[in-house]
Residue, then its C-alpha position, 0 to 999 in steps of 0.5 A: x929391396x922393399x919390405x914386401x919383397x923380402x917378406x915374399x922371399x922369406x915366405x917362400x922358404x917358410x912355406x916350403x917348410x910348412x908345405x913339406x911337413x903338411x904334405x908328409x902328414x897328409x901322405x900318412x893320412x894324418x888329419x888335415x887340421x893337424x897337418x895344417x897346424x903342424x906345418x904352419x907352426x914350424x914355418x911360423x917359427x922360421x918366419x918369425x926369427x928371420x922376419x924380425x932379423x932381415x925383413x922388418x926394420x922398425x919394431x913397434x912393440x919393443x918387448x920381445x915377448x909381446x912382439x912374439x905374442x902379437x905375431x903368434x896371434x896373427x899367425x893363429x888367425x892365419x892358421x884358422x883362415x888356412x883351415x877354413x879355406x881348405x875346408x870350404x874348397x874341399x867340401x864345397x868345390x871338391x878341390x883336393x887338399x894339396x891344391x886347397x892348401x896352395x890357395x889358402x897359403x896365397x890368401x893368408x900371405x897377404x893377411x900375415x904381411x899386412x897384419x904384421x906390418x900394421x900392428x907389430x912392425x913399421 
């Protein structure tokens, strides 16, 4: 199976974890930025672990600490993109937080895949 297909399947599970945590926090009126960050980080940990074990066969960065740091930095950029997309959709297009986050997740999926594939993994 192609790497992007495996990453997509892993992304579905990671996103479900992320979105469930995000949705629960939004339901309880927790600030959307905190909700995005919390859900994204827990989804990230799941995605990192299973991504390096089952998705990417070649690892360019041999030191596990640097590998984690590189993927973490890519994910931080992804979280910022998520927040910006949700903010723009909510404040300029009056899209609700739930739908805005779905759009953001779709955009950031491609950013994460191509960044990780190009920088960290072969």
